[in-house]
Backbone bond lengths (Angstrom), bond angles and torsions (degrees), N, CA, C in turn:
res aa  C-N    CA-C-N  psi(-1)  N-CA   C-N-CA  omega(-1)  CA-C   N-CA-C  phi
1 M - - - 1.450 - - 1.523 110.58 -
2 L 1.319 115.44 145.11 1.457 122.51 175.11 1.518 108.05 -104.90
3 A 1.323 116.35 151.75 1.459 120.17 178.44 1.520 109.69 -136.34
4 V 1.316 115.40 141.66 1.463 122.17 174.14 1.517 107.50 -118.12
5 I 1.324 116.52 129.54 1.459 121.53 -177.78 1.522 109.12 -115.12
6 I 1.335 115.71 130.31 1.463 121.98 -177.70 1.527 109.07 -129.11
7 P 1.323 119.40 111.75 1.463 119.76 172.39 1.527 108.75 -77.03
8 A 1.319 117.07 142.25 1.461 119.41 -177.26 1.517 110.81 -148.33
9 H 1.324 115.33 130.85 1.464 121.38 173.66 1.524 108.31 -126.29
10 N 1.326 116.57 108.91 1.471 122.71 179.67 1.530 111.40 52.01
11 E 1.315 115.13 61.85 1.469 122.04 -176.66 1.542 111.37 -118.13
12 S 1.334 117.54 34.78 1.461 119.54 -176.00 1.526 112.90 -62.00
13 E 1.315 118.31 -27.11 1.463 120.53 -178.69 1.521 112.74 -74.62
14 L 1.326 117.68 -24.58 1.465 120.97 -171.23 1.521 114.63 -118.90
15 I 1.319 118.13 -21.16 1.460 119.98 -170.74 1.526 112.46 -64.00
16 G 1.319 118.09 -34.50 1.460 120.07 -179.12 1.515 112.22 -61.61
17 A 1.328 117.02 -46.29 1.467 120.84 179.93 1.516 110.96 -64.70
18 C 1.327 116.72 -37.40 1.459 120.82 178.15 1.523 110.72 -61.82
19 V 1.319 116.56 -51.26 1.467 120.80 -177.43 1.523 111.14 -65.20
20 R 1.327 116.96 -38.76 1.469 119.23 178.92 1.527 111.74 -64.28
21 S 1.331 117.63 -37.09 1.467 119.74 177.03 1.522 110.51 -64.60
22 L 1.317 116.91 -33.88 1.463 120.99 177.53 1.520 111.09 -70.88
23 G 1.331 115.97 -33.23 1.450 119.34 175.84 1.512 112.05 -61.65
24 V 1.326 116.14 -37.89 1.476 120.65 176.30 1.523 109.99 -67.34
25 A 1.342 116.68 -45.76 1.470 120.53 -179.08 1.523 111.70 -61.97
26 A 1.326 116.34 -33.09 1.467 120.37 -178.82 1.519 112.65 -69.69
27 L 1.327 117.08 -16.79 1.459 121.27 -178.93 1.526 112.98 -98.39
28 H 1.328 117.35 7.35 1.467 119.88 -178.68 1.530 110.15 -60.18
29 P 1.325 117.53 133.42 1.476 119.58 -175.33 1.516 114.55 -60.03
30 L 1.333 118.85 -26.57 1.458 120.07 -179.33 1.530 112.12 -70.85
31 L 1.324 117.45 -13.77 1.468 119.91 176.13 1.521 111.73 -79.48
32 R 1.328 116.07 -11.23 1.466 122.18 174.44 1.528 112.09 53.84
33 D 1.307 115.44 46.02 1.469 122.63 174.50 1.529 113.80 66.12
34 E 1.330 117.90 15.79 1.464 118.58 175.62 1.526 109.42 -65.61
35 K 1.307 116.64 135.72 1.456 121.33 -176.99 1.523 111.31 -66.88
36 T 1.330 115.94 140.11 1.463 121.80 175.81 1.520 108.71 -126.08
37 I 1.328 115.93 131.67 1.460 121.33 175.45 1.522 108.40 -111.45
38 V 1.321 116.38 133.63 1.467 122.25 177.58 1.522 107.69 -107.30
39 I 1.330 115.72 120.83 1.464 121.52 -177.41 1.525 109.14 -114.02
40 V 1.312 116.25 116.57 1.462 121.51 173.65 1.523 107.79 -97.68
41 V 1.316 116.15 119.70 1.466 121.10 177.74 1.526 106.70 -94.42
42 A 1.317 115.24 97.81 1.466 121.41 -177.58 1.526 108.49 -80.48
43 D 1.318 115.48 104.95 1.458 121.62 -171.72 1.530 110.48 -98.42
44 D 1.339 116.15 103.10 1.469 122.92 176.43 1.529 111.19 54.61
45 C 1.314 116.60 49.30 1.464 121.34 -178.31 1.522 110.87 -85.57
46 S 1.328 115.70 137.32 1.459 121.09 177.43 1.525 111.39 -117.23
47 D 1.334 116.35 10.24 1.460 121.23 178.08 1.530 109.23 -113.61
48 H 1.320 117.30 -147.95 1.463 121.30 -176.39 1.542 112.37 -104.99
49 T 1.324 116.57 25.86 1.465 119.76 -178.64 1.521 111.73 -54.96
50 E 1.323 117.60 -49.02 1.468 120.72 -177.08 1.523 111.31 -59.89
51 A 1.320 116.84 -47.15 1.465 120.58 -177.02 1.523 111.51 -64.10
52 F 1.327 116.71 -43.61 1.464 119.69 -178.59 1.522 111.39 -69.18
53 A 1.322 116.48 -35.07 1.470 120.07 178.40 1.522 110.39 -65.98
54 M 1.314 116.75 -44.98 1.460 120.18 178.91 1.525 111.41 -65.29
55 A 1.328 117.10 -38.76 1.462 120.86 178.94 1.525 111.23 -62.76
56 A 1.338 116.31 -30.40 1.465 120.75 179.64 1.520 112.78 -83.82
57 G 1.339 117.23 -8.94 1.457 120.12 175.23 1.514 116.16 113.48
58 A 1.319 117.54 9.11 1.466 120.18 -178.41 1.527 111.59 -91.14
59 V 1.328 114.90 156.49 1.459 122.26 165.56 1.526 106.39 -86.60
60 V 1.320 117.02 133.97 1.464 120.17 -176.74 1.523 110.57 -111.67
61 L 1.326 115.12 129.60 1.457 122.79 173.70 1.525 106.94 -113.65
62 S 1.313 117.69 112.97 1.460 121.94 -178.70 1.525 110.16 -91.84
63 V 1.330 115.76 126.59 1.464 121.68 179.78 1.523 108.53 -134.70
64 C 1.298 116.38 171.16 1.466 121.34 176.90 1.524 108.19 -134.96
65 K 1.322 115.61 72.89 1.460 122.10 -175.44 1.525 112.33 -110.35
66 R 1.327 117.08 -34.66 1.473 123.01 -172.44 1.528 109.70 49.29
67 N 1.318 114.38 44.12 1.457 121.47 -178.35 1.519 107.97 -151.93
68 V 1.320 116.77 116.61 1.463 120.30 -172.27 1.524 111.86 -68.21
69 G 1.328 117.57 -33.86 1.454 119.61 178.36 1.528 111.57 -64.42
70 K 1.335 115.87 -44.54 1.467 119.88 178.42 1.520 110.90 -65.92
71 A 1.334 117.06 -38.76 1.465 120.48 -179.58 1.522 110.99 -64.74
72 R 1.321 116.87 -46.34 1.472 119.42 178.73 1.533 110.24 -62.20
73 A 1.332 116.41 -41.38 1.464 120.38 -178.18 1.526 111.33 -63.34
74 Q 1.325 117.16 -41.44 1.458 119.03 -179.39 1.529 111.06 -68.10
75 G 1.319 116.39 -36.80 1.456 119.01 175.76 1.514 111.78 -64.92
76 A 1.330 116.31 -41.15 1.466 120.42 178.62 1.524 110.91 -65.20
77 D 1.329 117.17 -40.66 1.472 120.32 178.25 1.530 110.94 -60.86
78 L 1.334 116.32 -41.75 1.459 119.97 179.18 1.525 110.49 -64.82
79 A 1.331 116.90 -41.69 1.467 120.93 179.35 1.522 111.43 -62.44
80 I 1.322 116.58 -44.70 1.466 120.98 179.60 1.519 110.79 -64.36
81 A 1.330 116.15 -39.02 1.459 120.10 178.27 1.526 112.14 -62.52
82 H 1.330 116.14 -26.64 1.462 120.71 178.16 1.525 112.66 -91.78
83 G 1.340 116.37 5.32 1.454 120.22 173.93 1.506 116.41 93.50
84 A 1.317 118.59 16.51 1.457 120.53 179.89 1.523 110.76 -66.34
85 R 1.311 116.19 135.18 1.470 121.24 177.13 1.526 111.60 -96.53
86 W 1.331 116.96 -22.08 1.468 121.78 -179.34 1.519 108.40 -132.00
87 L 1.334 116.03 134.00 1.456 122.56 179.55 1.516 109.05 -114.31
88 A 1.317 116.53 122.33 1.459 121.50 176.30 1.518 108.37 -114.92
89 F 1.315 116.63 141.80 1.462 121.30 -175.38 1.518 110.35 -124.95
90 T 1.320 115.79 136.91 1.455 121.08 173.38 1.518 108.04 -146.15
91 D 1.337 116.39 -174.51 1.460 121.36 -177.59 1.516 110.47 -120.18
92 A 1.321 115.73 161.34 1.461 120.90 -174.58 1.522 112.78 -68.50
93 D 1.322 118.13 -24.04 1.473 120.93 179.84 1.523 111.64 -94.21
94 T 1.326 115.81 25.52 1.463 122.10 -173.75 1.523 110.28 -126.91
95 Q 1.335 115.62 146.73 1.462 121.32 170.87 1.530 108.13 -123.02
96 V 1.317 115.82 133.88 1.462 120.35 -174.66 1.521 110.26 -94.00
97 A 1.329 115.51 156.87 1.462 121.21 176.59 1.526 109.70 -70.60
98 P 1.339 118.17 153.59 1.463 120.93 179.86 1.528 114.11 -56.49
99 D 1.340 117.25 -27.97 1.468 120.15 -179.86 1.522 112.09 -104.32
100 W 1.330 117.12 21.15 1.464 121.02 -175.20 1.524 112.59 -58.82
101 L 1.310 116.85 -53.21 1.464 120.07 -178.86 1.520 111.78 -66.44
102 S 1.316 117.55 -43.99 1.466 120.00 -179.50 1.527 111.17 -65.20
103 S 1.331 116.92 -33.11 1.470 120.02 177.64 1.516 111.55 -68.05
104 Q 1.336 117.08 -38.36 1.462 119.59 176.26 1.525 110.57 -61.91
105 L 1.313 116.83 -47.96 1.464 120.20 -177.78 1.515 111.69 -66.98
106 A 1.327 117.35 -32.56 1.460 120.74 -178.54 1.526 112.46 -65.62
107 C 1.328 117.11 -20.57 1.471 119.82 178.70 1.525 111.64 -67.32
108 Q 1.332 117.35 -25.24 1.464 123.40 177.69 1.530 112.10 55.07
109 T 1.325 115.08 43.98 1.456 121.50 175.75 1.533 108.82 -125.24
110 D 1.321 115.92 173.06 1.460 119.82 179.48 1.522 112.42 -69.65
111 A 1.322 116.59 -28.98 1.463 120.70 -177.99 1.521 109.92 -149.68
112 V 1.324 115.32 156.56 1.469 121.66 179.73 1.524 108.66 -134.82
113 C 1.311 115.67 128.74 1.464 122.39 171.24 1.520 107.34 -108.99
114 G 1.327 116.84 114.69 1.456 121.31 -177.20 1.519 112.54 -97.84
115 V 1.320 115.26 -172.85 1.469 121.38 -177.52 1.521 109.78 -114.35
116 I 1.326 114.57 166.55 1.459 121.19 178.94 1.523 110.13 -121.85
117 G 1.327 114.73 154.78 1.450 122.12 169.67 1.514 107.74 -127.82
118 I 1.310 116.66 155.81 1.469 121.82 179.81 1.520 108.20 -125.64
119 T 1.324 116.15 124.54 1.461 120.17 -177.76 1.521 112.67 -101.76
120 D 1.317 118.15 -22.14 1.468 121.44 -176.09 1.521 109.97 -124.64
121 W 1.331 115.73 111.56 1.457 121.30 -178.81 1.531 111.73 -105.20
122 T 1.316 117.00 24.17 1.458 121.80 -177.83 1.532 111.35 -53.73
123 G 1.339 114.86 130.93 1.459 120.88 177.34 1.509 114.71 94.23
124 H 1.335 117.05 -12.30 1.461 120.52 -179.32 1.522 111.04 -101.23
125 P 1.324 117.44 146.63 1.462 120.07 171.97 1.528 110.12 -61.16
126 L 1.305 116.44 149.58 1.457 121.88 -178.80 1.520 112.01 -55.31
127 N 1.334 117.50 -36.57 1.458 118.98 -175.92 1.526 112.95 -72.71
128 V 1.341 118.67 -13.61 1.461 120.04 173.83 1.528 109.56 -68.26
129 K 1.314 116.25 -44.59 1.467 120.69 176.88 1.525 110.37 -60.94
130 E 1.308 116.76 -45.59 1.463 120.77 179.99 1.517 111.16 -61.84
131 E 1.324 116.98 -42.17 1.461 121.05 -179.82 1.524 110.87 -65.35
132 F 1.332 116.31 -40.06 1.461 119.94 179.95 1.519 110.93 -60.52
133 Y 1.322 117.03 -51.72 1.456 119.50 -176.26 1.532 112.58 -73.17
134 K 1.320 116.41 -17.40 1.459 119.92 175.95 1.529 111.29 -75.06
135 T 1.324 116.37 -32.28 1.468 120.59 -173.32 1.523 113.61 -106.65
136 Y 1.333 117.65 -17.76 1.460 120.28 -175.75 1.523 110.32 -81.20
137 R 1.337 117.16 132.52 1.465 122.05 -178.09 1.528 109.83 -95.16
138 D 1.300 116.39 95.60 1.464 121.28 176.90 1.523 107.44 -94.13
139 E 1.334 115.11 78.57 1.456 120.86 -174.49 1.519 109.43 -159.27
140 E 1.319 115.41 160.98 1.463 119.37 174.44 1.525 109.00 -62.63
141 G 1.320 115.73 139.53 1.454 119.93 -179.88 1.522 114.18 86.01
142 H 1.343 117.50 5.53 1.464 120.16 175.07 1.535 108.43 -58.41
143 R 1.311 116.70 169.25 1.464 119.40 178.02 1.532 111.53 -125.60
144 H 1.313 116.55 30.76 1.457 120.76 178.66 1.533 110.43 -80.67
145 I 1.317 115.59 146.36 1.466 121.57 175.04 1.520 107.74 -126.43
146 H 1.326 116.23 119.42 1.455 121.40 -179.58 1.526 109.66 -128.99
147 G 1.324 116.69 127.25 1.450 119.34 172.58 1.513 112.06 -63.08
148 A 1.324 116.56 -20.07 1.465 121.71 178.35 1.517 112.82 -77.99
149 N 1.322 117.45 -9.70 1.466 120.40 -177.80 1.525 109.72 -153.11
150 L 1.312 114.09 80.03 1.461 120.83 -175.24 1.520 108.83 -145.87
151 G 1.313 116.63 142.51 1.460 120.22 176.60 1.514 110.32 -148.38
152 C 1.329 115.80 152.39 1.464 119.21 174.99 1.524 109.12 -160.39
153 S 1.308 115.03 158.22 1.457 119.00 176.98 1.524 109.08 -69.05
154 A 1.311 115.92 151.80 1.457 119.62 178.27 1.525 111.08 -61.47
155 A 1.323 115.93 -36.00 1.471 119.77 -179.85 1.526 111.10 -65.07
156 A 1.334 116.84 -44.78 1.461 120.59 179.50 1.523 110.76 -66.56
157 Y 1.320 116.54 -37.42 1.466 121.34 178.78 1.525 110.33 -61.60
158 R 1.314 116.09 -47.33 1.474 119.63 179.87 1.521 111.00 -63.57
159 K 1.319 116.96 -42.59 1.458 120.72 -178.93 1.530 111.41 -62.53
160 A 1.330 116.39 -34.03 1.464 121.28 -179.28 1.529 112.39 -80.85
161 G 1.320 116.86 -7.97 1.457 120.07 177.75 1.513 114.66 91.19
162 G 1.325 117.11 3.79 1.458 120.89 176.55 1.515 113.31 73.33
163 F 1.327 114.77 -171.62 1.461 119.99 178.94 1.521 110.82 -72.99
164 Q 1.307 115.42 138.81 1.455 120.76 174.23 1.529 109.24 -82.67
165 P 1.331 119.02 155.71 1.466 122.01 -178.32 1.523 111.93 -76.51
166 L 1.328 115.78 64.26 1.458 121.87 -176.67 1.527 110.49 -106.27
167 S 1.319 116.47 145.59 1.455 120.67 179.29 1.521 112.48 -85.71
168 F 1.322 117.32 -8.63 1.464 122.45 172.15 1.525 108.42 -161.38
169 N 1.329 115.94 161.25 1.471 122.46 -178.11 1.526 112.80 59.63
170 E 1.328 116.75 22.60 1.461 119.53 174.62 1.520 111.28 -65.52
171 D 1.338 116.52 -29.73 1.454 121.00 177.70 1.524 111.28 -70.15
172 V 1.321 116.48 -41.63 1.469 121.03 177.90 1.525 110.29 -63.40
173 A 1.328 116.58 -43.05 1.466 120.69 179.95 1.526 111.25 -62.34
174 L 1.337 116.92 -39.18 1.458 119.08 178.78 1.515 111.09 -66.25
175 V 1.320 117.65 -44.25 1.465 119.97 179.89 1.526 110.48 -64.10
176 D 1.321 117.82 -40.19 1.470 120.65 176.00 1.530 110.35 -59.19
177 A 1.330 116.75 -41.77 1.464 120.71 179.64 1.521 111.09 -67.81
178 L 1.325 117.07 -38.38 1.463 120.63 176.27 1.527 110.55 -61.24
179 I 1.321 116.58 -44.56 1.466 120.87 178.59 1.524 110.19 -61.90
180 A 1.342 116.47 -42.34 1.465 121.04 -178.80 1.526 112.09 -62.57
181 T 1.325 117.07 -29.47 1.470 120.15 -179.94 1.524 112.38 -87.88
182 G 1.330 117.12 -0.05 1.461 120.48 178.57 1.518 114.43 86.24
183 A 1.327 117.52 14.98 1.465 120.54 179.73 1.524 110.57 -65.65
184 S 1.311 115.94 144.74 1.467 120.42 174.73 1.524 108.67 -83.65
185 I 1.335 116.27 134.38 1.465 121.07 -175.29 1.528 109.83 -128.58
186 S 1.322 116.17 132.73 1.463 122.22 172.34 1.523 108.39 -98.35
187 W 1.321 115.45 126.34 1.464 121.41 174.37 1.530 105.01 -100.82
188 S 1.318 115.23 85.05 1.463 120.77 -165.64 1.528 112.78 -110.70
189 N 1.321 115.91 141.43 1.462 119.26 172.33 1.521 111.25 -100.61
190 K 1.335 116.15 10.48 1.464 119.67 175.51 1.530 111.36 -84.28
191 A 1.331 116.91 -28.22 1.462 121.45 174.13 1.525 107.28 -86.36
192 R 1.340 116.54 110.01 1.457 120.34 -168.11 1.532 111.74 -125.15
193 V 1.325 114.25 145.10 1.459 120.58 172.82 1.527 108.30 -138.31
194 S 1.318 114.67 160.46 1.467 121.56 172.84 1.516 107.44 -114.11
195 T 1.317 116.42 122.76 1.461 119.58 -174.50 1.519 111.32 -122.16
196 S 1.305 115.68 177.80 1.459 122.25 -172.32 1.526 111.83 -92.93
197 A 1.332 114.81 145.87 1.464 121.11 171.69 1.522 109.81 -107.97
198 R 1.327 116.32 25.10 1.458 120.43 -174.11 1.523 111.87 -60.01
199 L 1.313 114.79 148.31 1.459 120.78 -179.30 1.524 111.92 -78.88
200 D 1.346 116.91 -24.09 1.468 120.27 -178.28 1.519 111.21 -99.89
201 S 1.324 116.95 53.25 1.463 120.61 179.55 1.524 110.06 -63.31
202 R 1.352 115.55 159.39 1.455 120.07 -170.59 1.525 114.51 -80.19
203 T 1.309 117.59 -3.09 1.459 120.47 177.23 1.520 108.84 -134.65
204 P 1.329 118.31 144.45 1.460 120.80 178.62 1.522 112.91 -75.56
205 W 1.332 116.87 1.60 1.455 120.79 179.78 1.522 109.00 -125.54
206 G 1.307 117.55 -172.16 1.454 121.25 174.68 1.521 114.04 80.44
207 F 1.352 115.03 -158.78 1.459 121.36 -173.32 1.527 111.95 -61.86
208 G 1.337 116.16 -43.75 1.461 119.43 179.92 1.516 111.81 -60.82
209 A 1.326 116.30 -41.23 1.463 120.45 179.23 1.525 111.13 -65.60
210 T 1.325 116.12 -37.02 1.466 120.10 177.63 1.513 110.93 -61.12
211 L 1.342 116.39 -44.37 1.463 120.45 179.06 1.527 111.21 -67.04
212 R 1.328 117.70 -39.83 1.461 120.12 178.63 1.522 111.13 -62.73
213 A 1.330 115.73 -41.91 1.465 119.38 179.68 1.523 110.70 -64.88
214 A 1.329 116.32 -42.21 1.465 120.14 178.45 1.518 110.54 -64.73
215 S 1.322 115.74 -40.03 1.462 120.21 179.50 1.520 111.02 -61.84
216 G 1.328 116.02 -45.45 1.451 119.98 179.54 1.513 112.72 -64.66
217 R 1.333 115.32 -40.12 1.459 120.07 -178.94 1.523 112.03 -68.81
218 L 1.323 116.49 -46.84 1.451 120.54 -175.07 1.519 113.11 -78.86
219 A 1.336 116.97 -23.12 1.460 120.04 177.96 1.523 110.98 -62.44
220 C 1.332 115.99 -28.12 1.461 119.94 179.01 1.524 111.34 -65.04
221 A 1.352 115.52 -29.33 1.460 119.45 -178.37 1.523 111.27 -80.24
222 V 1.343 116.66 -37.38 1.461 120.50 -179.12 1.533 108.05 -132.23
223 P 1.331 118.51 74.25 1.462 119.84 -172.50 1.518 114.54 -70.38
224 S 1.332 118.63 -15.27 1.450 120.37 -174.46 1.514 113.55 -91.09
225 V 1.340 118.63 -9.12 1.451 121.08 -175.32 1.521 108.98 -103.82
226 I 1.318 115.82 93.84 1.457 121.85 -179.30 1.520 108.38 -127.32
227 W 1.333 116.52 136.86 1.472 120.58 178.09 1.517 109.40 -91.02
């Protein structure tokens, strides 16, 4: 069995589209009918995240951690307890490609770090988008680490000690631990997702914070060009 784990805090507007994209990926013919479970870890939600996730076909685990590392870890523990051999991780503001899961497995490594694309740059100066695509390596052998596009075998995950209880960079810490244990890792641009560039990201750190900082910095240079 394959498992996808999604931490979510008040994501009722986006969680349905995320889970539905995973439903499509789970039906890819290269998976050969292997069962896939989608686990949404609803972390201290006060909106309709749980209801919308379940309506879209996910299993919901409700927790009160307000910590993305703990949320991902609890979702992974539940997946392993249900017999999952492969753990894939994404975020609630993300939609995966139809071949996302099959592309991860096709790498035939202990772990896969994929790439992201952004389709909606609303609220950011035009030069933020230009700067991102100028510096981002969308190619095989990239060295990007995204919690929105990460996968590893359950065995490698356990050997690495799982996610640490970190409020940010929990994905980086896991990959560092995987490397330390000798796990084989594919840095692949074949495993693809489309994620959000929203200004109100759920953590003050991480990818969203990087974009906000770039937006603030570059807006000073071209203050009149806003989407």
